[in-house]
C-alpha positions in Angstrom: -1.5 33.5 -23.1 -4.6 32.2 -20.9 -3.0 30.5 -17.6 -4.6 27.6 -17.4 -5.3 26.5 -13.6 -4.5 23.4 -11.5 -7.3 20.9 -11.0 -7.2 17.4 -9.5 -6.8 14.7 -11.7 -9.0 12.7 -13.9 -9.3 9.1 -14.2 -10.4 8.7 -18.0 -9.8 10.8 -21.1 -12.6 11.5 -23.5 -13.1 9.5 -26.1 -11.4 9.4 -29.9 -13.1 8.6 -32.7 -11.5 5.1 -33.0 -13.4 4.5 -29.8 -16.4 4.3 -31.5 -15.6 1.0 -33.0 -18.0 -1.7 -31.7 -15.9 -4.3 -29.2 -16.1 -7.7 -27.7 -17.7 -7.7 -24.6 -14.6 -8.1 -21.7 -13.9 -11.9 -20.3 -15.0 -12.5 -16.5 -11.7 -11.9 -14.5 -10.1 -14.8 -12.1 -10.0 -14.1 -8.8 -6.2 -13.0 -8.9 -6.9 -10.7 -11.8 -9.6 -8.7 -10.5 -6.9 -8.4 -6.8 -4.6 -7.2 -9.0 -6.4 -4.8 -11.1 -7.9 -3.5 -7.8 -4.7 -3.4 -6.4 -3.2 -1.0 -9.1 -6.4 0.9 -8.7 -6.0 1.8 -4.8 -2.2 2.9 -5.9 -2.9 4.6 -8.9 -6.7 5.9 -9.0 -8.4 8.7 -7.8 -10.8 9.7 -5.1 -13.8 8.2 -7.3 -12.4 5.2 -8.2 -11.9 4.6 -4.9 -15.3 5.5 -3.7 -16.7 2.6 -6.2 -13.8 0.2 -5.0 -15.0 0.7 -1.2 -18.7 0.8 -2.5 -17.7 -3.2 -4.0 -15.9 -4.1 -1.3 -18.8 -3.7 1.0 -21.2 -5.7 -1.1 -19.1 -8.7 -1.2 -18.5 -8.2 3.1 -22.2 -7.9 3.6 -22.9 -11.1 1.1 -20.9 -13.4 3.7 -18.2 -13.9 0.7 -15.2 -11.5 1.8 -12.9 -13.2 -0.5 -10.2 -10.6 -1.3 -11.8 -7.4 -0.2 -10.9 -7.6 3.7 -7.1 -8.3 1.7 -7.5 -5.1 0.0 -9.6 -3.2 2.7 -6.6 -1.9 4.8 -4.5 -0.8 1.6 -7.6 1.4 0.6 -7.8 3.2 3.6 -4.7 3.9 4.3 -4.2 5.4 0.2 -7.1 7.4 0.8 -6.7 8.6 4.1 -2.9 10.1 3.0 -4.4 11.5 0.1 -7.7 13.1 0.7 -8.8 11.8 4.7 -11.9 14.7 4.1 -13.3 13.0 1.3 -12.9 9.7 2.9 -14.4 10.4 6.0 -17.2 11.5 4.5 -17.8 8.4 2.7 -17.5 6.3 5.4 -20.1 8.8 7.1 -22.7 7.8 4.7 -21.6 4.3 4.1 -20.4 3.1 7.8 -19.9 -0.6 6.8 -16.4 -0.7 7.5 -16.8 0.8 10.7 -19.3 -2.4 11.7 -17.7 -4.9 9.9 -14.4 -4.1 12.3 -11.8 -5.4 9.8 -9.8 -2.6 10.1 -9.0 0.3 12.9 -8.5 2.8 9.9 -12.1 4.1 9.9 -12.1 4.8 13.3 -9.4 6.8 13.0 -10.2 8.6 9.9 -13.6 9.7 11.7 -12.5 10.4 15.1 -9.6 12.7 13.5 -12.3 14.1 10.5 -15.8 13.7 11.8 -16.4 12.7 15.2 -20.0 13.3 15.2 -20.6 11.2 12.5 -18.6 8.2 14.3 -20.4 9.0 17.6 -23.9 8.6 15.7 -22.9 5.7 14.0 -21.4 4.1 17.1 -24.8 4.6 19.1 -27.5 3.3 15.7 -25.2 0.2 15.5 -24.4 -0.4 19.5 -20.4 -0.5 18.6 -19.1 -0.1 22.1 -15.4 -1.2 21.4 -15.7 1.5 18.6 -17.0 4.6 20.6 -14.3 3.4 23.2 -11.4 3.4 20.9 -12.5 6.9 19.5 -12.9 8.2 23.2 -8.9 6.8 23.8 -8.1 8.5 20.9 -9.9 11.9 21.3 -8.3 12.0 24.9 -7.8 15.1 26.2 -10.1 17.0 23.7 -13.5 18.3 23.9 -14.4 15.7 21.0 -13.9 12.6 23.6 -16.3 13.8 26.4 -19.7 12.9 24.0 -18.4 9.1 23.6 -16.9 8.5 27.2 -20.8 10.0 28.3 -22.9 8.0 25.5 -20.9 4.8 27.7 -21.3 5.7 30.7 -25.0 5.8 30.1 -26.7 3.0 32.2 -30.7 3.9 32.0 -32.5 2.0 29.5 -35.8 3.5 28.3 -37.7 0.7 28.9 -39.0 0.1 25.0 -37.1 -2.6 23.3 -35.1 -1.7 20.7 -32.2 -2.8 18.7 -29.6 -2.1 21.0 -31.6 -4.1 24.0 -32.9 -7.0 21.5 -29.3 -7.1 20.7 -28.0 -7.3 24.1 -31.0 -10.2 25.0 -30.2 -12.6 21.9 -26.7 -13.5 23.8 -28.7 -15.3 26.4 -32.0 -15.6 24.7 -32.2 -16.1 20.9 -35.6 -17.0 21.2 -37.2 -14.1 23.1 -35.3 -12.0 20.8 -36.3 -13.0 17.7 -39.5 -13.0 19.0 -39.2 -9.2 20.1 -37.7 -8.6 16.4 -41.6 -9.1 15.4 -43.3 -7.3 17.9 -41.0 -3.8 17.9 -39.3 -4.0 14.8 -40.2 -4.5 10.7 -39.1 -4.5 7.3 -38.8 -0.9 7.7 -35.8 -1.6 9.8 -32.8 -0.7 8.1 -30.6 -3.9 6.5 -27.7 -3.2 8.5 -29.5 -3.2 11.6 -31.6 -6.5 10.8 -28.5 -8.2 9.5 -26.7 -7.8 12.9 -29.4 -9.0 14.8 -30.0 -12.1 13.1 -26.3 -12.8 12.7 -26.6 -12.9 16.5 -29.4 -15.1 16.8 -29.7 -17.2 13.5 -27.2 -19.9 15.5 -29.9 -20.6 18.4 -33.1 -19.9 16.1 -32.3 -21.4 12.4 -36.0 -21.4 11.1 -37.3 -18.7 12.9 -33.9 -16.4 11.9 -34.1 -17.5 8.5 -38.5 -17.4 8.0 -37.6 -13.3 10.1 -35.0 -12.8 6.7 -37.5 -14.3 4.1 -40.0 -12.0 5.4 -37.5 -8.8 5.3 -36.3 -10.1 1.4 -39.8 -10.4 0.4 -39.9 -6.6 0.9 -36.5 -5.7 0.4 -35.6 -8.0 -2.3 -32.9 -6.0 -4.1 -30.7 -6.7 -0.6 -31.7 -10.6 -0.8 -28.0 -11.6 -1.5 -26.9 -10.3 2.1 -29.7 -12.6 4.1 -28.5 -15.8 2.2 -26.1 -17.3 5.0 -29.0 -16.8 7.4 -31.4 -19.0 5.2 -28.9 -21.3 4.3 -28.2 -22.0 7.9 -32.1 -23.1 7.7 -31.3 -25.8 5.4 -28.7 -27.8 7.3 -31.7 -28.6 9.6 -34.4 -28.6 7.2 -33.2 -28.4 3.9 -37.1 -29.2 2.2 -38.8 -26.6 4.3 -35.9 -24.1 3.2 -35.8 -24.5 -0.1 -39.6 -24.4 -0.3 -40.2 -21.0 1.7 -36.9 -19.8 -1.0 -39.3 -20.8 -3.9 -42.4 -19.3 -2.0 -40.2 -15.5 -2.9 -42.1 -13.4 -5.0 -39.1 -11.8 -6.8 -37.2 -14.3 -9.1 -33.9 -12.0 -8.1 -34.5 -13.2 -4.6 -34.6 -16.3 -5.5 -31.5 -17.0 -7.3 -29.6 -14.9 -4.7 -30.8 -16.9 -1.9 -31.4 -20.5 -3.7 -27.6 -21.8 -4.3 -25.4 -21.3 -0.9 -29.1 -23.4 0.2 -28.8 -25.7 -2.3 -24.9 -26.0 -1.2 -25.5 -26.5 2.5 -28.9 -29.2 1.4 -26.0 -31.1 -0.6 -23.7 -32.3 2.1 -26.1 -34.8 3.3 -28.3 -35.5 0.3 -26.4 -34.6 -2.9 -28.5 -36.6 -5.3 -31.3 -35.0 -4.0 -30.2 -31.7 -4.0 -28.9 -32.2 -8.0 -32.2 -34.3 -9.0 -34.1 -30.6 -7.5 -31.7 -28.3 -9.9 -31.7 -30.1 -12.5 -35.7 -30.2 -12.7 -36.5 -27.3 -10.9 -33.8 -24.2 -11.5 -35.7 -22.5 -14.6 -32.6 -19.8 -15.0 -29.4 -21.8 -17.1 -26.7 -19.3 -15.4 -28.3 -20.2 -11.4 -28.5 -24.0 -12.5 -25.0 -24.5 -14.0 -23.4 -22.9 -10.8 -25.3 -24.9 -8.6 -24.8 -28.3 -10.3 -20.9 -27.2 -10.5 -20.6 -26.4 -6.7 -22.9 -29.4 -5.6 -20.9 -32.2 -7.8 -17.8 -29.8 -7.0 -18.0 -30.4 -2.7 -19.3 -34.5 -3.3 -16.4 -35.1 -5.4 -14.1 -34.3 -2.6 -15.7 -37.0 -0.5 -17.2 -39.6 -3.2 -15.1 -39.0 -6.6 -16.3 -42.3 -8.4 -20.5 -41.5 -7.3 -20.0 -37.8 -8.1 -18.6 -38.8 -11.2 -21.3 -41.0 -12.4 -23.5 -38.6 -11.8 -22.2 -35.8 -13.6 -21.4 -38.3 -17.0 -24.9 -38.9 -17.0 -26.0 -35.1 -17.2 -27.6 -33.8 -20.3 -24.5 -32.6 -22.8 -26.0 -29.0 -22.0 -25.1 -29.3 -18.4 -22.1 -31.4 -18.5 -20.2 -28.3 -21.0 -19.8 -26.4 -17.3 -19.1 -29.1 -15.8 -15.7 -30.3 -16.5 -13.4 -29.4 -13.7 -15.5 -30.8 -11.1 -13.5 -34.1 -12.7 -10.3 -32.8 -10.7 -10.3 -35.5 -7.5 -11.5 -38.2 -10.5 -8.9 -37.7 -13.0 -6.1 -37.4 -9.6 -7.1 -40.6 -8.6 -7.9 -42.6 -12.0 -6.7 -40.2 -15.1 -7.3 -42.6 -17.8 -10.8 -43.8 -16.7 -11.6 -39.9 -15.6 -10.0 -39.1 -19.2 -12.0 -41.1 -21.4 -15.2 -40.7 -20.1 -14.8 -36.8 -19.9 -13.2 -36.6 -23.7 -16.2 -39.2 -25.2 -18.5 -36.6 -23.4 -17.1 -34.0 -25.1 -16.7 -34.8 -28.7 -19.1 -32.8 -30.8 -19.8 -30.3 -28.1 -19.8 -26.8 -29.9 -19.4 -25.3 -26.8 -15.9 -26.7 -26.4 -14.1 -23.9 -28.1 -15.0 -21.4 -26.3 -14.9 -23.3 -22.6 -11.9 -25.1 -23.8 -9.2 -23.6 -20.4 -11.0 -26.3 -18.2 -11.3 -29.3 -20.5 -7.3 -28.6 -21.0 -7.0 -28.3 -17.1 -8.0 -31.9 -16.7 -5.4 -33.3 -18.4 -3.0 -30.9 -16.8 -3.8 -32.4 -13.5 -2.7 -36.0 -15.1 0.5 -34.1 -17.0 1.7 -32.8 -13.5 1.6 -36.4 -12.1 2.4 -38.5 -15.1 3.1 -35.9 -18.4 4.2 -39.6 -20.7 1.3 -41.2 -20.2 -0.7 -38.2 -20.8 1.0 -37.7 -24.1 0.7 -41.0 -25.0 -2.9 -40.9 -24.5 -4.0 -38.1 -26.0 -2.2 -38.9 -29.2 -4.4 -42.4 -29.2 -7.7 -39.9 -29.7 -8.8 -39.6 -33.4 -7.9 -36.2 -34.6 -10.2 -33.6 -34.1 -10.6 -30.0 -31.5 -10.9 -32.4 -28.4 -7.7 -33.9 -29.3 -6.6 -30.4 -30.6 -6.9 -29.2 -27.3 -5.3 -31.5 -25.1 -2.5 -31.2 -27.5 -2.1 -27.3 -26.9 -2.2 -28.1 -22.9 0.5 -30.9 -23.1 2.9 -28.6 -25.4 2.8 -26.5 -22.7 4.4 -29.1 -19.9 7.5 -30.0 -22.4 8.6 -26.3 -21.5 11.9 -27.9 -21.0 11.9 -30.2 -23.9 11.0 -27.5 -26.6 11.6 -30.2 -29.2 9.7 -32.4 -27.9 6.7 -29.5 -27.8 7.2 -28.9 -31.3 6.1 -32.3 -32.3 3.0 -32.5 -30.2 2.4 -29.2 -32.0 2.9 -30.5 -35.5 0.0 -33.3 -34.7 -2.2 -30.1 -34.2 -4.9 -29.9 -37.4 -6.0 -26.5 -36.7 -4.4 -23.4 -37.4 -5.7 -21.2 -34.3 -4.5 -24.0 -31.8 -1.3 -24.7 -33.8 -0.3 -21.0 -33.4 -1.2 -20.7 -29.8 1.1 -23.8 -28.7 4.2 -22.6 -31.2 4.1 -19.3 -29.9 4.7 -20.4 -25.9 6.7 -22.6 -26.7 8.7 -20.3 -28.7 8.8 -18.3 -25.7 10.4 -20.5 -23.6 12.8 -22.1 -26.4 14.0 -18.9 -27.5 14.5 -18.5 -23.5 17.1 -21.5 -23.5 18.7 -22.1 -26.7 17.7 -19.1 -29.0 20.1 -20.3 -32.1 18.0 -23.6 -32.0 14.4 -21.7 -31.8 15.8 -19.9 -34.8 16.7 -22.5 -36.5 13.6 -24.3 -36.0 11.5 -21.0 -37.2 13.6 -20.6 -40.7 12.6 -24.3 -41.2 9.0 -23.9 -41.1 7.3 -22.9 -44.2 6.6 -19.6 -45.4 2.9 -20.6 -45.9 2.8 -22.0 -42.5 4.8 -19.8 -40.5 3.1 -17.0 -38.4 4.6 -13.5 -38.1 4.2 -13.9 -34.4 6.1 -16.9 -33.9 9.8 -14.5 -34.1 8.2 -12.1 -31.9 7.3 -14.6 -29.5 11.3 -15.9 -30.1 12.7 -12.6 -28.8 10.1 -12.2 -26.1 11.8 -15.3 -24.7 15.3 -14.3 -25.4 15.1 -10.8 -24.5 13.7 -12.1 -21.2 17.1 -14.3 -20.0 19.6 -12.4 -21.9 18.6 -9.2 -23.6 21.9 -7.6 -24.6 22.7 -10.7 -26.8 18.7 -10.5 -28.4 19.7 -7.3 -29.1 23.3 -7.8 -30.3 21.7 -10.2 -32.9 19.0 -8.1 -33.6 20.8 -5.4 -34.7 23.4 -7.6 -37.3 20.3 -8.9 -39.1 17.8 -7.7 -41.3 14.9 -8.5 -38.5 16.0 -4.8 -37.2 13.0 -3.6 -39.7 10.6 -5.9 -37.9 8.8 -3.3 -35.6 7.5 -6.0 -33.0 11.1 -7.9 -32.6 12.6 -4.1 -31.7 9.5 -3.4 -29.3 10.1 -6.7 -27.9 13.7 -6.4 -27.2 14.1 -3.2 -26.2 11.2 -3.3 -23.6 13.0 -5.9 -21.3 16.7 -4.5 -22.1 15.9 -1.3 -21.0 14.1 -2.9 -18.0 17.1 -4.7 -17.0 19.8 -2.7 -18.4 18.6 1.5 -19.2 22.0 2.4 -19.7 23.4 -0.1 -21.8 19.8 -0.6 -23.9 19.6 3.6 -24.4 23.1 3.3 -26.2 22.2 0.3 -28.5 19.2 2.0 -29.6 21.2 4.8 -30.3 23.2 2.3 -32.9 20.0 1.6 -34.7 18.2 3.1 -37.9 15.7 5.7 -37.1 13.0 4.2 -37.9 14.0 0.8 -35.4 14.6 3.7 -32.5 11.1 5.3 -33.2 9.7 2.1 -32.5 12.4 1.3 -29.3 11.5 4.6 -27.6 8.3 4.8 -28.3 7.6 1.0 -26.4 10.0 2.5 -23.7 8.0 5.5 -23.1 4.9 3.4 -23.2 5.8 1.3 -20.4 7.8 3.6 -18.3 4.8 6.3 -18.3 1.7 3.5 -17.0 3.2 4.2 -13.7 5.4 7.1 -13.6 5.2 9.4 -16.5 7.6 12.4 -15.3 9.7 9.6 -16.0 9.2 9.0 -19.4 9.2 12.5 -20.5 12.4 13.3 -18.8 13.8 9.7 -20.7 12.5 11.7 -24.1 14.1 14.9 -23.1 17.4 13.8 -23.4 16.6 12.0 -27.1 17.1 14.4 -30.4 13.7 15.2 -32.0 14.1 12.3 -34.9 14.2 9.5 -32.1 10.9 9.4 -31.0 7.7 9.9 -32.8 3.8 10.4 -31.4 3.6 7.2 -30.7 5.8 7.6 -27.6 4.3 10.9 -26.9 0.4 9.8 -26.3 1.0 7.1 -23.5 2.8 10.3 -21.5 0.1 13.2 -22.4 -2.5 10.3 -21.5 -1.3 9.0 -18.4 -0.4 12.5 -17.0 -2.9 14.6 -18.0 -4.9 12.3 -15.6 -2.9 12.9 -12.8 -1.5 16.2 -13.6 -3.2 18.3 -16.5 -1.0 21.6 -15.7 1.7 19.9 -15.8 1.2 17.6 -18.5 0.2 21.1 -20.9 3.3 22.7 -19.7 5.5 19.9 -21.2 3.0 19.0 -24.6 3.8 22.6 -25.8 7.4 22.1 -24.8 7.6 19.6 -27.6 8.7 19.7 -31.3 6.0 20.6 -33.7 6.1 17.4 -35.3 4.2 15.9 -32.0 3.3 19.0 -30.7 -0.6 18.9 -31.6 -0.8 15.0 -30.6 0.6 16.0 -26.9 -1.6 18.8 -26.5 -4.8 17.4 -27.6 -4.3 14.3 -25.2 -3.0 16.4 -22.9 -6.6 18.8 -22.4 -8.4 16.2 -22.2 -8.4 16.1 -18.5 -9.0 19.8 -18.4 -12.0 19.6 -20.0 -13.2 17.1 -18.3 -13.0 19.4 -14.9 -12.6 22.4 -16.1 -13.6 23.2 -19.6 -14.4 26.7 -19.5 -10.8 27.2 -18.7 -9.8 25.4 -21.7 -12.2 27.2 -23.6 -10.9 30.9 -22.5 -7.5 29.7 -23.0 -8.3 28.0 -27.0 -9.9 31.7 -27.8 -6.8 33.7 -26.6 -4.5 31.6 -28.8 -3.5 32.9 -32.4 -6.1 31.4 -34.9 -4.6 29.2 -37.5 -1.8 28.1 -35.0 -0.7 24.6 -34.2 -2.0 24.9 -30.3 -5.2 26.5 -31.6 -5.7 23.5 -33.9 -4.6 21.4 -31.5 -6.9 23.0 -28.3 -9.9 23.3 -31.3 -9.5 19.5 -31.7 -9.6 18.5 -28.1 -12.6 20.7 -27.7 -14.5 19.2 -30.5 -14.5 15.9 -29.2 -15.3 17.0 -26.0 -18.4 18.7 -26.6 -19.3 16.2 -29.7 -22.3 14.6 -26.8 -22.7 17.6 -24.7 -23.2 20.5 -27.5 -23.5 19.6 -31.2 -23.3 23.3 -32.5 -20.4 23.9 -30.5 -18.6 21.2 -30.9 -18.8 22.1 -34.9 -17.6 25.3 -34.2 -14.5 24.2 -32.7 -14.5 21.2 -35.5 -14.5 24.2 -37.7 -11.9 26.5 -36.5 -9.3 23.7 -37.3 -6.4 24.2 -39.7 -5.9 21.0 -40.4 -8.0 19.4 -43.1 -7.0 15.6 -42.1 -7.4 16.5 -38.2 -11.1 18.7 -39.4 -11.9 15.5 -41.3 -11.5 13.3 -38.5 -13.3 15.5 -35.9 -16.4 16.2 -38.2 -16.4 12.6 -38.6 -16.7 12.3 -35.3 -19.9 14.7 -34.7 -21.6 13.1 -37.3 -20.5 9.8 -36.8 -23.9 7.5 -37.7 -26.4 10.8 -37.9 -28.5 10.9 -40.6 -28.6 13.5 -43.6 -31.4 15.0 -42.0 -29.5 15.5 -38.9 -26.8 17.2 -40.3 -29.1 19.7 -41.9 -30.0 20.3 -39.3 -27.1 20.7 -37.1 -25.7 23.3 -40.5 -28.9 25.4 -40.4 -28.5 25.6 -35.9 -25.0 26.4 -36.4 -26.0 29.7 -38.8 -29.0 30.6 -37.2 -26.4 31.1 -33.9 -24.6 33.7 -35.2 -21.6 32.3 -33.7 -19.7 31.2 -36.5 -17.4 33.1 -39.3 -18.7 32.1 -42.8 -15.5 30.4 -43.2 -16.5 28.3 -40.6 -20.2 28.1 -41.4 -18.8 26.8 -45.6 -16.1 23.9 -43.7 -19.5 22.7 -41.7 -21.1 22.3 -45.5 -18.3 20.8 -46.4 -19.0 17.6 -44.3 -23.0 17.9 -44.5 -22.7 17.2 -48.1 
């Protein structure tokens, strides 16, 4: 057998045929969800993932809206330095913004160790004397420290104003520094240097700094967001002039980046004027609605009565995006606020897709007085508005599921009723599973959602997994795959030994469902542990549903180990394990995999699996090679899937062209050509 050479992990596996299906666009992540996703990427990603995340963090910091980037940066740099310090040093050398922002000592530490020449150049270009002093300290006693110390000791100046001398002058004379920038610097100066200088100047010269920034943005519209805070500072002094200057920018992209911050500053003193301007002059719908939301939210904090009066009068196509700004009014006078908001919302087609913010409003009231909020909601006429409110209120009765059930019964739309029921049963199952089961059984079969029991058992297993497992094993519900998975996952997480013992008592089908769910959960973080878990099980206790997530996760991190494990599996699941674990290799060293595939016995299980993996990998790279590998697959069903991928959405003429090219290539046997021809037809 050909020896596969170890290679570095790859983040993603090649697509499967199912991946061709259209998928809806993902929803925008909340700030906390983005933080969790980025932190997971730091923990489990590779250098390519980290480089992309680094660039995004630097962009956030540059805009003056650091949000979560500063909190994540140190974790990212620490992990990256531990795994591949040389790669990190190269990235920082090419994009030194993390050194400029001075949020962490890690960049200087890494560059001092890996590439001190690059660090010295960064310090000199941006006058980072503090970083240079720290580097000299870290390198003390080595030859590499001398250039840093020599530069720090330089006293002579060239006499010609440059960025360094202008920066020093700005501390005492911002007006003169700005004049020197106009004379000696210009749009050819890099953005980092320009921002560094204007950041030093703009407080003393708000108008001059903003005008300089706008001139610079005219030549570099893609950098507009990085100058927004400087222009907004001018708007605080002279909003009319600042807004007019922004509006005269030649690039619509630049206007959209600069306007929101400036408008928000203007609205601090003249909210009505700012809102009127936004409503009548900002053409881009998304930008306009965001500006209106930000201004109204800011105004609500100061004067909820006046802000609410203005918001209610806005056209419906604006108000549908504004509901969150009513929070202060709801907290101050909930009934009046909700009457106004609900009357405005009734009949709006957007309510279904923007329901969360509307529900949150009555949630604020419910936090304060649940009874009053419920009584008010029940007085509304049946319809979508009331359904959204009852859906939210039902979740507040988590400790009184009977009352939650009453509210749910008043919801007259299936989707809302099902969603509320699932949430209620999760809480009810954790508190009183017997009553929850009785309630589910009381629901007429035609109105019973299959997800009801799953939600109930998820809640039950989260609190009392052993009791939930005992009940499930003794009932006919043990044949329900979703219920077995819900209980097994929580049971194993809380007591692995007891869960494993319980699973061994289940029917074979239920054992497979439970073990697949546990393997999937373990493989997300530690595929080695997931593989070890399956190793102790008899072959009949698991199937490909347990193998696939392990092979996929392990193949990304350590393809050689994943393949070695896959080849050790029993015949029933080995094919899937080999195919999926090979994906990482094919992304990194396809030639190695091709040589190994050629060395295998034609028609063997391993050869068919490797040929299938190669066929999928080369499908978008080399259609002829992909077709040749597909034609070598012995299993007719798997061969059909491979050709289905190759010929996906291809015209009859294109399919015939692939067959003709295959004949002309001289690399196909007659049997392989016959296989291609079968699927061309």
